[in-house]
C-alpha positions as CSV (number, residue, x, y, z in Angstrom):
1,X,0.0,0.0,0.0
2,X,1.3,3.5,-0.8
3,X,0.5,6.4,1.4
4,X,0.3,9.8,-0.1
5,X,0.4,13.0,2.0
6,X,-1.0,16.1,0.3
7,X,-2.0,19.4,1.8
8,X,-2.8,17.8,5.2
9,X,-4.7,14.9,3.7
10,X,-3.5,11.3,3.9
11,X,-4.7,9.1,1.0
12,X,-4.1,5.4,1.0
13,X,-3.8,4.0,-2.5
14,X,-3.5,0.2,-3.0
15,X,-1.5,-0.7,-6.0
16,X,-3.9,-1.1,-9.0
17,X,-7.0,-0.2,-7.0
18,X,-8.5,3.3,-6.9
19,X,-12.2,3.2,-5.9
20,X,-13.0,0.2,-8.1
21,X,-11.1,-3.0,-8.8
22,X,-10.9,-4.0,-12.4
23,X,-12.4,-7.3,-11.3
24,X,-15.1,-5.7,-9.1
25,X,-17.6,-5.8,-11.9
26,X,-18.0,-7.5,-15.2
27,X,-18.9,-5.5,-18.2
28,X,-22.7,-5.6,-18.7
29,X,-24.6,-6.3,-21.9
30,X,-26.3,-3.1,-22.9
31,X,-28.7,-4.9,-25.3
32,X,-29.8,-7.2,-22.5
33,X,-30.0,-4.2,-20.2
34,X,-32.5,-2.5,-22.5
35,X,-34.9,-5.4,-21.9
36,X,-34.5,-5.0,-18.1
37,X,-35.4,-1.3,-17.6
38,X,-39.2,-1.5,-17.5
39,X,-39.4,-0.3,-14.0
40,X,-36.6,2.2,-14.4
41,X,-38.3,4.0,-17.3
42,X,-41.0,5.5,-15.1
43,X,-38.5,7.8,-13.4
44,X,-35.3,7.7,-15.6
45,X,-36.9,7.4,-19.0
46,X,-36.1,4.9,-21.7
47,X,-33.3,7.2,-23.0
48,X,-31.9,7.9,-19.5
49,X,-33.4,11.4,-19.4
50,X,-35.4,11.8,-16.2
51,X,-39.1,12.2,-16.4
52,X,-39.2,14.8,-13.6
53,X,-36.6,17.2,-12.1
54,X,-36.5,15.2,-8.9
55,X,-34.9,12.1,-10.6
56,X,-31.4,12.0,-12.0
57,X,-30.5,11.7,-15.6
58,X,-28.7,8.4,-16.2
59,X,-27.8,8.8,-19.8
60,X,-24.0,8.8,-20.3
61,X,-23.2,8.2,-16.7
62,X,-20.2,5.9,-16.1
63,X,-21.3,2.2,-16.0
64,X,-19.1,1.7,-13.0
65,X,-20.8,4.5,-11.1
66,X,-24.3,3.3,-12.0
67,X,-23.4,-0.2,-11.1
68,X,-21.9,0.7,-7.7
69,X,-24.8,3.0,-6.9
70,X,-27.4,0.3,-7.7
71,X,-25.5,-2.3,-5.6
72,X,-25.3,0.2,-2.7
73,X,-29.1,0.6,-2.9
74,X,-29.6,-3.1,-3.1
75,X,-27.4,-3.7,0.0
76,X,-29.2,-0.8,1.9
77,X,-25.9,1.1,2.1
78,X,-27.2,4.3,0.5
79,X,-29.4,6.4,2.7
80,X,-31.4,9.6,2.2
81,X,-32.4,11.2,-1.0
82,X,-34.3,8.7,-3.1
83,X,-33.2,5.6,-1.2
84,X,-36.8,4.9,-0.1
85,X,-37.7,4.5,-3.8
86,X,-34.5,3.0,-5.1
87,X,-33.7,0.4,-2.4
88,X,-36.9,-1.7,-3.0
89,X,-36.4,-1.4,-6.8
90,X,-32.8,-2.8,-6.5
91,X,-33.4,-5.4,-3.9
92,X,-34.2,-8.3,-6.4
93,X,-31.7,-7.4,-9.1
94,X,-28.8,-9.8,-9.6
95,X,-25.3,-8.6,-10.2
96,X,-25.8,-9.4,-13.9
97,X,-29.1,-7.4,-14.1
98,X,-27.3,-4.4,-12.5
99,X,-24.3,-4.6,-14.8
100,X,-26.6,-4.9,-17.9
101,X,-28.8,-1.9,-16.8
102,X,-25.7,0.1,-16.0
103,X,-24.2,-0.7,-19.4
104,X,-27.5,0.3,-21.2
105,X,-27.9,3.7,-19.5
106,X,-24.2,4.5,-19.8
107,X,-24.5,4.1,-23.6
108,X,-27.5,6.4,-24.0
């Protein structure tokens, strides 16, 4: 592990790992993800553009970010904001479902 000291901050960086491991998620199948977004469309739209200002646009977001966010909702690790809506939606999604949906929206 490498320790970096900058402007009073100490940051631990493990070799080859910054935030996400390259093996932390498999690349999703965007085509398959398009068939799994029926519930998502109500708030995030088919094209990833939110249907109302209170929902985030997902189009073009990083697949890694979308995947980690949905997994955090699924594991009840994300609180506040829209977690009361998102946690139940993510609860029954498999890792493959999440990767596919993330791939789909990241490519919109």
